[in-house]
Residue frames relative to the residue before (quaternion, step in Angstrom):
aa qw qx qy qz dx dy dz
M 1.0000 0.0000 0.0000 0.0000 0.00 0.00 0.00
N 0.5669 -0.6118 0.4324 0.3425 3.59 -0.96 0.80
R 0.4950 -0.6938 0.4333 0.2929 3.58 -0.76 1.05
Y 0.6352 0.5306 -0.3478 0.4405 3.59 1.08 -0.60
L 0.6041 0.5449 -0.3344 0.4757 3.51 1.18 -0.68
L 0.6366 0.5194 -0.3197 0.4720 3.57 1.00 -0.86
L 0.6291 0.5361 -0.3248 0.4596 3.57 1.00 -0.82
V 0.6612 0.5019 -0.3028 0.4681 3.58 0.94 -0.85
I 0.6748 0.5088 -0.2919 0.4479 3.56 1.00 -0.88
F 0.8040 0.3455 -0.1551 0.4583 3.56 0.74 -1.08
S 0.5420 0.6466 -0.4156 0.3398 3.63 1.06 -0.46
P 0.6536 0.5003 -0.3608 0.4385 3.71 0.77 -0.72
G 0.6506 0.5238 -0.3151 0.4507 3.58 1.01 -0.80
L 0.6630 0.4956 -0.3044 0.4714 3.56 1.01 -0.87
V 0.6313 0.5222 -0.3333 0.4667 3.60 1.01 -0.81
F 0.6607 0.5107 -0.3087 0.4554 3.57 0.92 -0.93
F 0.6520 0.5149 -0.3152 0.4587 3.61 0.97 -0.91
Y 0.6606 0.4953 -0.3156 0.4676 3.61 0.96 -0.79
C 0.7260 0.4650 -0.2509 0.4401 3.58 0.78 -1.05
E 0.7706 0.3619 -0.1840 0.4912 3.59 1.02 -0.70
Y 0.7828 0.2566 -0.1659 0.5422 3.63 1.19 -0.05
L 0.7711 0.4040 -0.2307 0.4346 3.60 0.42 -1.19
I 0.6187 0.5884 -0.3609 0.3752 3.59 0.98 -0.77
Y 0.6104 0.5528 -0.3680 0.4318 3.59 1.06 -0.62
F 0.6762 0.4713 -0.2820 0.4910 3.56 1.02 -0.76
F 0.6335 0.5442 -0.3254 0.4433 3.52 1.04 -0.81
V 0.6847 0.4797 -0.2953 0.4625 3.60 0.84 -0.95
Q 0.7301 0.4429 -0.2565 0.4529 3.59 0.84 -0.94
S 0.5376 0.6267 -0.4024 0.3954 3.61 1.21 -0.28
S 0.6261 0.5313 -0.3431 0.4561 3.60 1.23 -0.37
C 0.6415 0.5023 -0.3204 0.4832 3.60 1.29 -0.14
D 0.0559 0.7846 -0.6171 0.0210 3.57 -1.20 0.49
W 0.5934 -0.5527 0.4390 0.3869 3.51 -1.29 0.28
P 0.5518 -0.6112 0.4399 0.3584 3.62 -1.05 0.61
K 0.4274 -0.6888 0.5203 0.2686 3.56 -1.08 0.71
L 0.0661 -0.8020 0.5935 -0.0124 3.58 -0.72 1.10
P 0.5862 -0.5430 0.4486 0.4004 3.58 -1.20 0.48
Q 0.5851 -0.6067 0.4060 0.3533 3.57 -1.06 0.76
S 0.6253 0.5589 -0.3504 0.4169 3.62 1.09 -0.53
N 0.6265 0.5542 -0.3358 0.4331 3.60 1.20 -0.42
Q 0.4415 -0.6492 0.5455 0.2932 3.54 -1.13 0.70
S 0.0018 0.8130 -0.5820 0.0190 3.57 -0.94 0.81
L 0.0725 -0.7570 0.6488 0.0262 3.51 -1.20 0.63
R 0.2559 -0.7728 0.5626 0.1438 3.57 -0.65 1.10
A 0.0005 0.8293 -0.5510 0.0934 3.53 -0.13 1.39
L 0.1917 -0.7415 0.6346 0.1031 3.53 -0.93 0.98
I 0.1110 -0.8184 0.5638 0.0082 3.59 -0.64 1.15
L 0.0144 -0.7959 0.6044 -0.0323 3.57 -0.64 1.14
A 0.0535 -0.7946 0.6047 0.0125 3.54 -1.15 0.66
D 0.8733 0.1486 -0.0814 0.4567 3.50 -1.29 0.61
T 0.1000 0.7934 -0.5886 0.1186 3.59 0.61 1.10
H 0.1275 -0.8570 0.4958 0.0587 3.59 1.16 -0.51
L 0.0374 0.7959 -0.6013 0.0607 3.59 0.64 1.06
L 0.4552 -0.7192 0.4590 0.2545 3.55 -0.71 1.12
G 0.3363 -0.7569 0.5377 0.1577 3.53 -1.13 0.77
P 0.7545 -0.4292 0.2905 0.4026 3.55 -1.34 -0.26
Y 0.7022 0.5100 -0.2723 0.4155 3.59 1.16 -0.37
R 0.8044 0.1972 -0.0778 0.5550 3.57 0.93 -0.81
G 0.7306 0.4413 -0.2928 0.4309 3.58 -1.10 0.56
H 0.4427 -0.6971 0.5133 0.2335 3.55 -0.99 0.89
W 0.5987 -0.5972 0.3831 0.3718 3.61 -0.99 0.69
F 0.6662 0.4913 -0.3199 0.4609 3.57 1.02 -0.74
D 0.5911 0.5492 -0.3565 0.4710 3.59 1.11 -0.65
K 0.6401 0.5142 -0.3164 0.4752 3.59 0.99 -0.87
L 0.6654 0.5149 -0.3035 0.4472 3.58 0.87 -0.98
R 0.6738 0.5089 -0.2891 0.4510 3.57 0.92 -0.97
R 0.6763 0.5026 -0.3024 0.4456 3.57 0.84 -0.99
E 0.7000 0.4893 -0.2774 0.4400 3.53 0.85 -0.98
W 0.6055 0.5324 -0.3538 0.4741 3.58 1.11 -0.63
Q 0.6686 0.5037 -0.3050 0.4541 3.59 0.88 -0.91
M 0.6647 0.4797 -0.3074 0.4833 3.60 0.96 -0.84
S 0.6493 0.5158 -0.3377 0.4454 3.63 0.93 -0.75
M 0.6769 0.4799 -0.2976 0.4721 3.58 0.93 -0.83
S 0.6197 0.5315 -0.3369 0.4691 3.61 1.04 -0.73
W 0.6469 0.5234 -0.2958 0.4691 3.54 1.04 -0.89
L 0.6489 0.5201 -0.3049 0.4642 3.57 0.93 -0.91
A 0.6767 0.4920 -0.2917 0.4635 3.56 0.87 -0.92
A 0.6639 0.5193 -0.3066 0.4423 3.57 0.88 -0.91
N 0.7011 0.4587 -0.2699 0.4745 3.57 0.88 -0.91
T 0.6532 0.5185 -0.3132 0.4542 3.59 1.01 -0.78
L 0.7533 0.4157 -0.2147 0.4622 3.58 0.86 -0.96
H 0.8246 0.3007 -0.0992 0.4689 3.58 0.94 -0.94
S 0.1749 -0.8422 0.4997 0.1024 3.61 1.22 -0.26
P 0.0226 -0.8370 0.5468 0.0013 3.64 0.51 1.13
D 0.5239 -0.6341 0.4785 0.3073 3.53 -1.23 0.56
V 0.7900 0.0107 0.0460 0.6113 3.53 1.13 -0.77
V 0.1797 -0.7730 0.5976 0.1141 3.58 -1.17 0.54
F 0.1435 -0.7716 0.6160 0.0684 3.54 -0.96 0.95
F 0.1344 -0.7466 0.6461 0.0841 3.57 -0.99 0.89
L 0.2260 -0.8377 0.4879 0.0957 3.59 -0.30 1.28
G 0.7881 -0.3897 0.1848 0.4392 3.57 0.70 1.09
D 0.7845 0.2799 -0.2778 0.4786 3.48 -1.42 0.30
I 0.1839 0.7779 -0.5714 0.1857 3.54 0.78 0.99
F 0.7318 0.2864 -0.1868 0.5895 3.56 1.25 -0.56
D 0.4129 -0.7074 0.5100 0.2626 3.57 -1.03 0.69
E 0.8143 0.2136 -0.0866 0.5327 3.60 1.00 -0.77
G 0.2429 0.8005 -0.5189 0.1759 3.55 1.12 0.59
K 0.6117 0.5716 -0.3448 0.4245 3.59 1.12 -0.57
W 0.7258 0.3867 -0.2278 0.5214 3.61 1.25 -0.42
A 0.5610 0.6685 -0.3715 0.3167 3.60 1.18 -0.49
N 0.3751 -0.6785 0.5831 0.2427 3.54 -1.04 0.84
Q 0.7433 -0.4372 0.2448 0.4431 3.59 -1.24 0.20
K 0.6642 0.5003 -0.3187 0.4549 3.60 0.92 -0.87
Q 0.6614 0.4945 -0.3095 0.4715 3.61 0.98 -0.82
Y 0.6264 0.5408 -0.3246 0.4580 3.53 1.09 -0.79
E 0.6506 0.5179 -0.3102 0.4607 3.59 0.92 -0.85
H 0.6248 0.5175 -0.3188 0.4901 3.57 1.07 -0.76
Y 0.6101 0.5575 -0.3263 0.4588 3.56 1.01 -0.84
V 0.6856 0.4920 -0.2868 0.4534 3.57 0.78 -1.05
E 0.6503 0.5193 -0.3208 0.4522 3.57 0.94 -0.85
R 0.6496 0.5092 -0.3122 0.4704 3.59 0.97 -0.83
F 0.6297 0.5302 -0.3322 0.4604 3.58 0.97 -0.82
K 0.6816 0.4907 -0.2951 0.4556 3.61 0.84 -0.93
Q 0.6479 0.5145 -0.3149 0.4650 3.56 1.05 -0.75
M 0.7024 0.4791 -0.2679 0.4531 3.56 0.96 -0.85
F 0.7894 0.1934 -0.0708 0.5783 3.56 1.06 -0.81
P 0.0657 -0.8219 0.5653 0.0262 3.61 0.39 1.18
A 0.5110 -0.6953 0.4395 0.2495 3.52 -1.06 0.93
N 0.0335 -0.7978 0.6011 -0.0314 3.60 0.15 1.29
S 0.7659 0.1083 -0.0620 0.6307 3.58 1.22 -0.46
P 0.6783 -0.4904 0.3119 0.4497 3.65 -1.11 0.36
H 0.2165 -0.7665 0.5986 0.0859 3.55 -1.05 0.98
H 0.0363 -0.7537 0.6556 0.0282 3.53 -1.14 0.74
V 0.1365 -0.8145 0.5636 0.0132 3.54 -0.56 1.24
L 0.1954 -0.7495 0.6195 0.1273 3.57 -1.00 0.87
V 0.4836 -0.6640 0.4886 0.2942 3.59 -1.20 0.48
G 0.1389 -0.7874 0.5977 0.0592 3.57 -1.09 0.80
N 0.6881 -0.5094 0.3281 0.3992 3.51 -1.27 0.35
H 0.6622 0.4861 -0.3147 0.4756 3.62 1.09 -0.55
D 0.5990 0.5642 -0.3520 0.4462 3.55 1.27 -0.28
V 0.8236 0.1115 -0.0108 0.5561 3.56 0.98 -0.89
G 0.5978 -0.5625 0.3721 0.4334 3.61 1.23 -0.20
F 0.5717 -0.5517 0.4693 0.3854 3.56 -1.22 0.40
H 0.7506 -0.4137 0.2530 0.4489 3.60 -1.26 0.28
Y 0.6978 0.5084 -0.2956 0.4089 3.59 0.86 -0.89
M 0.7684 0.3080 -0.1965 0.5255 3.61 1.16 -0.44
M 0.4814 0.6666 -0.4385 0.3627 3.59 1.26 0.02
D 0.0078 -0.7952 0.6063 0.0067 3.60 -0.99 0.77
G 0.7095 -0.4982 0.3140 0.3870 3.51 -1.30 0.35
I 0.6267 0.5452 -0.3527 0.4309 3.60 1.05 -0.73
K 0.7057 0.4583 -0.2726 0.4665 3.60 0.77 -1.00
L 0.6620 0.5254 -0.2947 0.4459 3.51 1.05 -0.88
N 0.7098 0.4640 -0.2723 0.4547 3.58 0.82 -0.98
R 0.6242 0.5238 -0.3680 0.4479 3.63 1.00 -0.58
F 0.6445 0.4935 -0.3260 0.4846 3.58 1.10 -0.72
Y 0.6412 0.5176 -0.3337 0.4579 3.60 0.92 -0.82
K 0.6735 0.4959 -0.3023 0.4573 3.58 0.90 -0.87
T 0.6393 0.5395 -0.3368 0.4322 3.60 0.95 -0.84
F 0.8198 0.2616 -0.0983 0.4998 3.56 0.84 -0.98
N 0.4540 -0.7423 0.4134 0.2682 3.54 1.30 0.49
L 0.5217 0.6076 -0.4286 0.4182 3.55 0.69 1.12
S 0.2582 -0.7365 0.5970 0.1857 3.57 -1.28 0.04
S 0.7524 -0.3722 0.2515 0.4819 3.58 -1.25 -0.17
S 0.7826 -0.0140 0.0062 0.6223 3.59 1.18 -0.54
D 0.0107 -0.7966 0.6035 -0.0340 3.56 -0.92 0.94
V 0.2508 -0.7181 0.6204 0.1911 3.54 -1.27 0.45
L 0.0833 -0.7844 0.6146 0.0036 3.56 -0.91 1.03
R 0.1215 -0.7716 0.6226 0.0477 3.53 -0.90 0.96
L 0.0883 0.8204 -0.5430 0.1555 3.55 -0.19 1.33
G 0.8556 -0.0253 -0.0008 0.5171 3.57 -0.71 1.07
G 0.6993 -0.4719 0.2671 0.4658 3.56 1.06 0.70
I 0.6385 0.4786 -0.3157 0.5134 3.60 1.30 0.10
T 0.2855 -0.7686 0.5551 0.1399 3.56 -1.00 0.91
F 0.0753 -0.7766 0.6252 0.0194 3.51 -0.93 0.96
V 0.1197 -0.7575 0.6369 0.0786 3.58 -1.12 0.74
T 0.1768 -0.7912 0.5799 0.0804 3.59 -0.78 1.06
I 0.1026 -0.8015 0.5886 0.0263 3.56 -1.08 0.72
N 0.3796 -0.6675 0.5907 0.2480 3.54 -1.15 0.69
S 0.3634 -0.7740 0.4777 0.2017 3.62 -0.20 1.29
M 0.6829 0.5212 -0.2977 0.4165 3.60 0.92 -0.91
A 0.6628 0.4848 -0.3008 0.4849 3.59 1.29 -0.26
M 0.5550 0.6126 -0.3745 0.4200 3.57 1.27 0.36
E 0.3144 0.7814 -0.4872 0.2306 3.58 1.17 0.46
G 0.2647 -0.8121 0.4839 0.1907 3.58 1.16 -0.62
D 0.4541 0.7143 -0.4267 0.3186 3.58 1.13 0.57
G 0.5815 -0.6286 0.3547 0.3754 3.54 1.31 0.17
C 0.4141 0.6917 -0.4869 0.3361 3.61 1.22 0.21
S 0.6756 -0.5218 0.3299 0.4030 3.55 -1.24 0.50
I 0.6480 0.5266 -0.3261 0.4433 3.61 1.00 -0.82
C 0.6661 0.4911 -0.2932 0.4787 3.58 0.95 -0.88
K 0.6442 0.5244 -0.3327 0.4465 3.60 0.94 -0.81
E 0.6534 0.5090 -0.3151 0.4633 3.57 0.94 -0.85
A 0.6647 0.5050 -0.3093 0.4555 3.57 0.96 -0.89
E 0.6474 0.5164 -0.3162 0.4629 3.59 0.96 -0.82
K 0.6329 0.5317 -0.3184 0.4640 3.53 1.05 -0.78
R 0.6360 0.5187 -0.3136 0.4776 3.59 1.00 -0.84
I 0.6710 0.5030 -0.3081 0.4493 3.59 0.86 -0.94
N 0.6458 0.5123 -0.3150 0.4704 3.58 0.95 -0.84
S 0.6458 0.5220 -0.3148 0.4598 3.58 0.99 -0.84
I 0.6532 0.4982 -0.3061 0.4811 3.60 1.01 -0.87
A 0.6358 0.5506 -0.3281 0.4301 3.57 0.93 -0.87
S 0.6878 0.4795 -0.2727 0.4719 3.56 0.95 -0.92
S 0.6780 0.5006 -0.2988 0.4476 3.62 1.13 -0.53
L 0.5528 0.6266 -0.3978 0.3788 3.59 1.22 -0.32
K 0.4670 -0.6698 0.4989 0.2907 3.55 -1.06 0.68
D 0.6685 -0.5330 0.3285 0.4013 3.60 -1.13 0.51
N 0.7581 0.3828 -0.2130 0.4831 3.59 0.99 -0.76
E 0.4746 0.6671 -0.4483 0.3588 3.60 1.23 0.11
K 0.0754 -0.7709 0.6319 0.0273 3.51 -1.02 0.89
P 0.1397 -0.8522 0.4980 0.0785 3.58 0.26 1.23
I 0.3789 -0.6644 0.5931 0.2515 3.50 -1.31 0.49
L 0.2821 -0.7802 0.5386 0.1471 3.59 -0.69 1.10
L 0.0754 -0.7938 0.6034 0.0071 3.53 -0.86 1.01
Q 0.2002 0.7552 -0.6072 0.1449 3.58 -0.93 0.96
E 0.6066 -0.6037 0.3947 0.3345 3.52 -1.26 0.42
I 0.7837 0.2394 -0.1235 0.5598 3.58 0.91 -0.90
């Protein structure tokens, strides 16, 4: 067969394979963890924010398909090349979690788990698109998210000798509502439990 004809036949497939698969590995191969002295404590943490998985109300189906493919491939490349010790998702993992009914929410969670399989420990924070800003957040939406991802309004995590404190940003309004009171109580409890020499890293969505 004429070599030019072969080029015409196979070139589109090779271009597609590179642009939709190999390029994610190629770009991330230029990144690496910083080199630290062996005496230093280290924790290889991958931090992601605002994945905004599209919901049933907004966004075209092809836009959803395209975004989720790109995120899935980026995730595959990052985990394959860098093998993080822990992964933090800093909220807004869902775009329409604040509007989703229970069935839609369960579908959301299943998609999230399929796109970001737990190759290493995951810690998810809550964002305003997951449960709504303070004015529209309620106990039902908040508690189902907390239960799904095993968290509360504030948590302390000690990983690899490093202390992290997570906070629900939407519960920091300070208006005396029950959600804010509970969050403030948790923060005060965590603060009193920290050792004198602990310097926690604060994680929140907003």
